[in-house]
Structure formats: structure tokens, C-alpha cells
C-alpha positions as CSV (number, residue, x, y, z in Angstrom):
1,M,-55.3,-27.5,117.9
2,K,-56.6,-31.1,117.9
3,I,-58.1,-32.1,121.2
4,G,-58.9,-35.7,122.2
5,V,-61.9,-36.3,124.6
6,Y,-61.9,-39.6,126.4
7,G,-64.8,-40.2,128.8
8,G,-66.0,-43.1,130.8
9,T,-66.8,-44.3,134.3
10,F,-63.2,-45.2,134.8
11,N,-64.2,-47.6,137.6
12,P,-61.3,-48.2,137.7
13,P,-59.1,-46.8,134.9
14,H,-56.8,-49.6,133.8
15,L,-53.9,-50.3,131.4
16,G,-56.3,-50.9,128.5
17,H,-57.5,-47.3,128.8
18,V,-54.0,-46.0,129.1
19,T,-52.6,-47.9,126.1
20,A,-55.6,-47.0,123.9
21,A,-55.4,-43.4,124.8
22,R,-51.7,-43.2,124.0
23,A,-52.1,-45.0,120.7
24,V,-54.8,-42.6,119.5
25,F,-52.9,-39.6,120.8
26,E,-49.9,-40.5,118.7
27,L,-51.7,-41.7,115.6
28,L,-54.0,-38.6,115.4
29,K,-51.2,-36.3,116.4
30,L,-53.3,-34.7,119.1
31,D,-52.2,-31.6,120.9
32,K,-54.2,-32.2,124.1
33,L,-56.1,-35.1,125.7
34,L,-59.0,-34.5,128.1
35,L,-60.0,-37.3,130.4
36,I,-63.5,-37.0,131.8
37,P,-64.9,-39.4,134.4
38,A,-68.7,-39.7,134.0
39,G,-71.1,-38.6,136.7
40,L,-74.3,-40.6,136.2
41,P,-73.7,-42.6,133.0
42,P,-76.9,-42.9,130.9
43,H,-76.3,-46.4,129.7
44,K,-75.6,-48.1,133.0
45,A,-75.8,-47.5,136.7
46,L,-72.7,-47.5,138.8
47,P,-72.4,-50.7,140.9
48,A,-73.2,-50.5,144.6
49,G,-70.1,-49.7,146.6
50,S,-68.4,-47.8,143.8
51,P,-65.8,-45.2,144.7
52,T,-66.9,-41.7,145.3
53,P,-66.7,-39.2,142.4
54,E,-63.7,-37.7,144.0
55,Q,-62.0,-41.1,144.2
56,R,-62.7,-41.8,140.5
57,L,-61.4,-38.4,139.6
58,E,-58.1,-39.0,141.5
59,M,-57.7,-42.5,139.9
60,T,-58.2,-40.9,136.5
61,R,-55.7,-38.3,137.3
62,L,-53.1,-40.9,138.3
63,A,-53.9,-42.9,135.1
64,G,-53.5,-39.8,133.0
65,E,-50.0,-39.2,134.5
66,Q,-49.1,-42.7,133.4
67,L,-49.3,-41.5,129.8
68,G,-46.2,-39.4,130.4
69,L,-47.5,-36.6,128.3
70,S,-47.1,-33.9,131.0
71,D,-49.3,-30.9,130.5
72,K,-50.8,-32.3,127.3
73,V,-53.2,-34.3,129.5
74,R,-55.9,-32.8,131.6
75,V,-58.5,-34.5,133.8
76,L,-61.8,-32.6,134.0
77,D,-64.6,-32.9,136.6
78,L,-67.3,-31.2,134.5
79,E,-69.5,-34.3,134.3
80,L,-69.0,-35.1,137.9
81,R,-70.3,-31.6,138.8
82,R,-73.2,-31.8,136.4
83,E,-76.6,-32.8,137.8
84,G,-78.5,-35.6,136.3
85,R,-77.2,-38.0,133.5
86,S,-73.9,-37.4,131.8
87,Y,-74.7,-37.1,128.2
88,T,-71.8,-36.9,125.8
89,S,-73.6,-34.4,123.6
90,D,-73.8,-32.0,126.5
91,T,-70.2,-32.5,127.3
92,L,-69.0,-31.9,123.8
93,A,-71.2,-28.8,123.5
94,Q,-69.6,-27.4,126.7
95,L,-66.1,-28.2,125.4
96,K,-66.8,-26.7,122.0
97,A,-67.9,-23.4,123.7
98,Q,-64.6,-23.5,125.6
99,Y,-62.5,-24.4,122.5
100,P,-64.5,-22.8,119.6
101,D,-61.6,-22.8,117.1
102,D,-60.2,-26.3,117.9
103,E,-60.9,-29.7,116.5
104,L,-62.4,-32.2,118.9
105,W,-62.0,-36.0,118.6
106,L,-64.1,-38.3,120.8
107,L,-62.3,-41.5,121.8
108,M,-64.2,-44.7,122.3
109,G,-63.9,-48.5,122.3
110,T,-65.5,-50.9,119.8
111,D,-68.7,-51.6,121.8
112,M,-69.4,-47.9,122.0
113,F,-68.6,-47.2,118.4
114,L,-70.9,-50.0,117.2
115,T,-73.9,-48.6,119.1
116,L,-73.2,-44.9,118.6
117,Q,-76.4,-44.3,116.6
118,T,-78.4,-45.3,119.8
119,W,-76.8,-42.7,122.0
120,H,-78.5,-39.5,123.1
121,E,-78.4,-37.0,120.2
122,P,-75.9,-38.8,118.0
123,E,-76.2,-36.3,115.2
124,K,-75.2,-33.5,117.6
125,I,-72.2,-35.6,118.8
126,L,-71.0,-36.2,115.2
127,S,-71.4,-32.5,114.3
128,L,-69.3,-31.4,117.3
129,A,-66.5,-34.0,117.2
130,G,-64.8,-36.6,115.1
131,I,-64.9,-40.2,116.3
132,A,-61.7,-42.1,117.1
133,A,-62.7,-45.7,117.7
134,F,-60.2,-48.3,118.8
135,G,-60.5,-52.1,118.9
136,R,-59.3,-53.5,122.2
137,T,-58.6,-57.0,121.0
138,E,-57.5,-58.6,117.8
139,E,-61.0,-60.0,117.3
140,D,-62.2,-56.4,116.8
141,T,-61.5,-56.6,113.1
142,E,-61.6,-54.1,110.3
143,E,-64.7,-55.8,109.0
144,L,-66.8,-54.7,112.0
145,F,-65.4,-51.2,111.8
146,S,-66.0,-51.0,108.0
147,I,-69.7,-51.9,108.3
148,Q,-70.3,-49.4,111.0
149,R,-68.3,-46.7,109.2
150,D,-70.4,-47.1,106.1
151,Y,-73.6,-46.9,108.1
152,L,-72.6,-43.8,109.9
153,Y,-71.4,-42.0,106.8
154,R,-74.7,-42.7,105.1
155,T,-76.8,-41.6,108.0
156,Y,-74.7,-38.7,109.1
157,P,-72.8,-37.2,106.1
158,Q,-70.9,-34.8,108.3
159,A,-69.3,-37.6,110.3
160,R,-65.5,-37.7,110.7
161,L,-64.4,-41.2,111.6
162,F,-61.0,-42.7,112.5
163,T,-60.7,-46.4,113.5
164,L,-57.8,-48.5,114.5
165,T,-57.1,-51.9,116.1
166,I,-54.5,-52.1,118.9
167,P,-53.3,-55.7,118.9
168,G,-52.2,-57.0,122.3
169,V,-53.8,-54.3,124.4
170,I,-55.1,-55.5,127.7
171,D,-58.8,-56.3,127.4
172,I,-60.8,-56.8,130.5
173,S,-64.2,-55.5,131.6
174,S,-64.3,-53.3,134.6
175,T,-66.7,-55.8,136.3
176,E,-64.1,-58.6,135.9
177,L,-61.3,-56.3,137.1
178,R,-63.3,-55.3,140.2
179,D,-63.9,-59.0,141.0
180,Q,-60.3,-59.8,140.7
181,L,-59.3,-56.9,143.0
182,A,-61.6,-58.1,145.7
183,K,-59.8,-61.5,145.5
184,G,-56.4,-59.8,145.9
185,E,-55.6,-60.1,142.2
186,G,-55.7,-57.8,139.1
187,G,-53.0,-55.4,140.2
188,R,-50.9,-56.1,137.1
189,L,-53.8,-54.8,134.9
190,L,-53.6,-51.3,136.5
191,P,-51.2,-48.4,136.3
192,P,-49.1,-48.9,139.5
193,A,-50.1,-45.6,141.0
194,V,-53.8,-46.4,140.5
195,Y,-53.4,-49.8,142.1
196,G,-51.6,-48.2,145.0
197,Y,-54.3,-45.6,145.5
198,I,-56.9,-48.4,145.4
199,L,-55.0,-50.2,148.2
200,R,-54.6,-47.1,150.2
201,E,-58.3,-46.2,150.0
202,G,-59.5,-49.8,150.4
203,L,-61.6,-49.6,147.2
204,Y,-63.3,-52.6,145.6
205,N,-63.1,-54.6,148.8
206,T,-59.3,-54.9,148.7
207,G,-59.1,-54.5,152.4
208,A,-55.3,-54.4,152.5
209,D,-53.5,-54.1,155.8
210,L,-51.4,-51.1,155.0
211,K,-49.2,-51.6,158.1
212,H,-48.1,-55.0,156.9
213,L,-47.9,-54.7,153.1
214,P,-45.5,-56.9,151.3
215,L,-43.0,-55.0,149.1
216,S,-45.0,-55.9,146.0
217,R,-47.9,-53.9,147.3
218,L,-46.0,-51.2,149.2
219,R,-44.3,-50.1,146.0
220,P,-47.5,-49.1,144.1
221,A,-48.9,-47.6,147.3
222,A,-45.8,-45.4,147.6
223,L,-45.9,-44.5,144.0
224,S,-49.5,-43.3,144.3
225,Y,-48.3,-40.4,146.4
226,L,-45.9,-39.1,143.8
227,K,-45.9,-36.8,140.8
228,Y,-45.2,-38.9,137.7
229,K,-41.8,-37.3,137.0
230,R,-40.6,-38.3,140.5
231,I,-41.3,-42.0,140.1
232,P,-38.0,-42.9,138.3
233,H,-36.1,-41.2,141.1
234,V,-37.8,-43.2,143.8
235,L,-37.5,-46.5,142.0
236,G,-33.8,-45.6,141.3
237,T,-33.3,-44.8,145.0
238,E,-34.7,-48.2,145.9
239,Q,-32.3,-50.0,143.5
240,E,-29.4,-48.0,144.9
241,A,-30.4,-48.8,148.4
242,I,-30.5,-52.5,147.6
243,R,-26.9,-52.4,146.2
244,L,-25.6,-50.3,149.2
245,A,-27.3,-52.5,151.7
246,E,-25.9,-55.7,150.2
247,R,-22.4,-54.0,149.9
248,Y,-22.4,-53.0,153.6
249,G,-24.4,-55.6,155.3
250,A,-27.6,-53.7,156.1
251,D,-31.1,-55.0,156.2
252,V,-32.1,-55.0,152.5
253,E,-35.9,-55.1,153.1
254,K,-35.7,-52.1,155.5
255,A,-33.6,-50.2,153.0
256,R,-36.1,-50.9,150.2
257,R,-39.0,-49.8,152.4
258,A,-37.3,-46.6,153.5
259,A,-36.3,-45.8,149.9
260,L,-39.8,-46.3,148.5
261,L,-41.4,-44.1,151.2
262,H,-38.7,-41.4,151.5
263,D,-40.5,-38.9,149.2
264,I,-44.2,-39.6,149.7
265,T,-44.9,-36.0,150.8
266,K,-42.5,-34.4,148.4
267,K,-45.2,-33.0,146.1
268,L,-47.0,-31.0,148.9
269,D,-46.7,-27.3,149.0
270,M,-45.6,-25.2,152.0
271,A,-49.1,-24.8,153.4
272,D,-49.8,-28.5,153.3
273,Q,-46.4,-29.3,154.7
274,L,-46.9,-27.0,157.6
275,A,-50.4,-28.3,158.2
276,L,-49.0,-31.8,158.5
277,C,-46.3,-30.6,160.9
278,Q,-49.0,-29.0,163.1
279,R,-51.2,-32.1,162.9
280,Y,-48.4,-34.5,164.0
281,G,-46.7,-32.1,166.5
282,I,-43.5,-31.7,164.5
283,R,-41.4,-28.9,165.9
284,L,-39.5,-26.8,163.4
285,D,-36.5,-24.6,163.8
286,D,-36.3,-21.2,162.2
287,L,-34.8,-22.5,158.9
288,E,-37.2,-25.3,158.5
289,Q,-40.2,-22.9,158.9
290,K,-39.1,-21.2,155.7
291,A,-37.4,-24.0,153.7
292,L,-39.9,-26.2,151.9
293,K,-37.2,-28.7,150.7
294,L,-36.5,-29.6,154.3
295,L,-40.0,-30.5,155.4
296,H,-40.9,-33.5,153.2
297,A,-38.4,-35.7,155.1
298,K,-40.1,-35.0,158.4
299,T,-43.7,-35.2,157.2
300,G,-42.8,-38.2,155.0
301,A,-41.4,-40.0,158.1
302,V,-44.6,-39.5,160.1
303,I,-46.9,-40.5,157.3
304,A,-44.7,-43.6,156.7
305,R,-45.2,-44.6,160.4
306,D,-48.8,-43.5,160.7
307,V,-50.1,-45.1,157.5
308,F,-47.6,-47.9,156.8
309,G,-46.4,-48.8,160.3
310,V,-42.7,-48.5,159.7
311,D,-40.4,-49.1,162.6
312,D,-38.1,-46.5,164.3
313,E,-35.1,-47.5,162.2
314,I,-36.9,-46.8,158.9
315,Y,-38.7,-43.8,160.3
316,N,-35.3,-42.2,161.2
317,A,-33.8,-43.0,157.9
318,I,-36.6,-41.1,156.2
319,W,-36.5,-38.3,158.7
320,Y,-32.8,-37.6,158.2
321,H,-32.5,-38.4,154.4
322,T,-32.3,-34.7,153.5
323,T,-30.0,-33.2,156.1
324,G,-28.2,-36.1,157.7
325,H,-27.1,-35.7,161.4
326,A,-24.2,-36.5,163.6
327,G,-23.8,-40.2,164.5
328,M,-26.0,-41.6,161.6
329,T,-26.9,-45.3,161.7
330,L,-25.9,-47.6,158.8
331,L,-29.5,-47.4,157.3
332,E,-29.6,-43.7,157.6
333,K,-26.3,-43.3,155.7
334,I,-27.6,-45.7,153.0
335,I,-30.8,-43.8,152.4
336,Y,-29.1,-40.5,152.5
337,I,-26.6,-41.4,149.9
338,A,-28.9,-43.6,147.8
339,D,-31.1,-40.6,147.4
340,Y,-28.0,-38.6,146.3
341,I,-26.5,-41.0,143.7
342,E,-29.3,-43.0,142.3
343,P,-29.0,-43.7,138.5
344,S,-31.1,-40.8,137.3
345,R,-29.0,-38.2,139.2
346,D,-26.8,-36.2,136.8
347,F,-24.7,-33.4,138.2
348,P,-21.0,-32.5,138.2
349,G,-19.1,-34.9,140.5
350,V,-21.7,-37.6,140.8
351,D,-19.6,-40.3,139.2
352,R,-16.8,-39.6,141.6
353,L,-19.2,-39.6,144.5
354,R,-20.6,-43.0,143.4
355,K,-17.1,-44.5,143.2
356,V,-16.2,-43.3,146.7
357,C,-19.5,-44.5,148.2
358,Y,-18.8,-48.1,147.1
359,E,-15.2,-47.9,148.3
360,N,-16.0,-46.5,151.8
361,L,-19.5,-45.6,152.9
362,D,-18.5,-43.0,155.5
363,A,-16.2,-41.3,153.0
364,G,-19.0,-41.2,150.5
365,V,-21.5,-39.8,152.9
366,L,-18.9,-37.2,154.0
367,L,-18.2,-36.2,150.4
368,G,-21.9,-35.9,149.8
369,L,-22.4,-33.7,152.8
370,E,-19.4,-31.5,151.7
371,M,-20.8,-31.2,148.2
372,T,-24.2,-30.1,149.7
373,V,-22.5,-27.5,151.9
374,E,-20.5,-26.2,149.0
375,E,-23.5,-25.9,146.7
376,M,-25.7,-24.2,149.3
377,T,-23.0,-21.7,150.2
378,A,-22.3,-20.9,146.6
379,M,-26.0,-20.2,146.1
380,G,-26.1,-18.0,149.1
381,N,-28.5,-20.3,151.0
382,P,-28.2,-21.2,154.6
383,V,-27.1,-24.8,155.5
384,H,-29.1,-26.7,158.1
385,R,-27.2,-27.2,161.3
386,A,-27.8,-31.0,161.2
387,T,-25.9,-31.1,157.9
388,L,-22.9,-29.2,159.3
389,E,-22.9,-31.4,162.4
390,A,-23.0,-34.6,160.3
391,R,-20.1,-33.4,158.2
392,D,-18.1,-32.4,161.3
393,F,-18.8,-35.7,163.0
394,L,-17.6,-37.7,160.1
395,K,-14.5,-35.5,159.8
396,G,-13.8,-36.3,163.4
């Protein structure tokens, strides 16, 4: 197995890191990629006011998900847990002990590659791993790589070296990016979920007012709560909510906000969901106490109000988007059905359901409710009373 090892302060991890990692992963045909935030880097001190190790770890995890490689990417905290300076030679030795029969490749940018011989124990590094160096700008030419490769091969005959230039990759120093973030800029240079996490945590002096975020900032903030595979669904729900709101005369901005926030607690397990219910005083019926899928609507609604300051109309649209209820408002119907028919949904009958929804919203919501009841009954699962009441109400 070929394993890539990509370390750095990741303060913060940006699109340059993501693009380079993906390119090396594909060109070297790696089987696994390990992202390792540094604890105390030996070559520079972390700037004052930097995020905590836990926050850098979470940003790195979110950036790793952006690669879209699923379980092929792992984020490790081994350097953050290690006392003292984070030396690459120590990290590689630890990884080699863990993966004794696998081939390690250490990823690095041009500046690191050109000074590799000055690192702590370079000979040990080159004995434990191959070096995959990438140029981040078109100015990082093959001539620079060639000179360094020749030097390293002469000095360390056992070296395994792979170099490539990635034209067009975003090139910005972390210092410049942190300065831009403090000015309310730089978000386009980050994976959206990373930018959203920075806004939520107030990192790098962003100081965003979470309760009054414009949609352009609410979107990445919402995405930072999600597992990577759920992001297309939430963005699809937003687009469907826009179309339905325009079709039926609802408030488009409220529909977008509700859609973006409707699944923000979806990834939580039962214990975390119940803990949030207890924290916010959410009363659960017998079915809800056992059905995980029913809880994220309620906990998502309270987080949306507590963190992002949504009004009652949006709050209720999120609260009822899973079960529906008798006498639903226009916005509640739109979010319920947008979640059901957004473009990535693919199940028997979805095309018919989409057609009905744009002919008559009530008929579409009723059909959706009936399909849910039919599916749950066929699976032998109980149907929530609110869903039955919503169906019966629309049937008159």
C-alpha cells in the first residue's frame, strides 16, 4: 500500500493545500492520505492568537473531506499530542512502525523541498519515505526541481523523489490569508466548510455576527456542520426551495435560510441528539426517544435559532421538515417537499412527485406524506403521529 503523508501547521488549510494533495494522490496512485497538523513546528513559531490545536485539527478534517476521497483520507493528531517540537523524522518513524510493510511518501511544497537538507535528520527522513514535492505556482519551474533533485541524489543515494508543478493552483501564504480574513476577505481561498468553521469560531479576528449573516456567509457556516456526502443534498434542497418559493410566492430568502440549516445536526448520533434535547428542554414522545432520524429536525431548529438567530417561521420550517404536521404554513410545506425532491434524490416515484409539486403544492405535499406512510408501513416501522395528522388534514 502506498501512503501519502502531508503535514503542516494548516493555519488555516486552504484550497492550495487541497488541490496539491489531490494532484499528488492521483499522480502517485496513493491508496491512503494522512493529514497531520503540526504541534510545535521546528522552523517557525505559531503566530499569537492562532487557533487551538483542536481547532486546527477540525479545520484539517474539514479540508480533508473536501478531497472527496472518503475513507482514503485520515487526519491524525499524533503531532498535536507529542510534547516538544514536531520533527518530521519522528513522525515518519512512528508511522513506519505502524505501517511496516507499506510505502510512505512525504508531500511538501517547493520551499520545503529546496531546504530539505537543512531539516532535522534529513537522512532519516529520506530513508523512511519518498519525497513528493509540488510547485504551487508556474514560477516553480522544473529547473529549480532538477538542481535540488541532483543534489539530494548525490548526497542521499537512497532518496526516492517525485516532483511536479501544478499550474494554476491557488498560491497564497498563510500569513496573507489570515490578514485577508481579518479584513472580511479571503473566503474564496478556503474550502467552504473550513471558511464556515472559521466564521463560527470567530478565528483570525473574523468577528462575524452569526445572527445576522448574509447568505454568502451563512452557506459555508451551515456546510461546516455537515458530513461531506450530505453537502450536495443541502445545496440541492436550497435550490429546490428557491424554485418552489418563487413558484408559490413565499419569501425566497427565508426559504434559502431554512434549507441551508435544515440538516445541521444530522450527523450527530443518538447520544449527542438526546444531550441537545435535554440541554434545550425539547420534550420527546415515545417514538422520538427511539427514532434517531426524527431528532435532527428538532435539534437543528433550536441550533438554528440559538446560533444563527432565525425567526419563528424558519424555526418551524426546520422543526417540521421531517414529519410535517396538520395545518402547515407555506414555508413549512416548501421545506418539507424541497428536502424530499431535491435533484440528488433518486427513488421510485420521485419524478411523478416533482411534477405534482409544481402543479399543486398541497397535492405534492400530500403525495409525499402518503409515500412516506406507505414506505414506513412496508418496512414495518411506526409512522409518527404528526405525519398521519398532516396527511389527514390535507385529505380533508
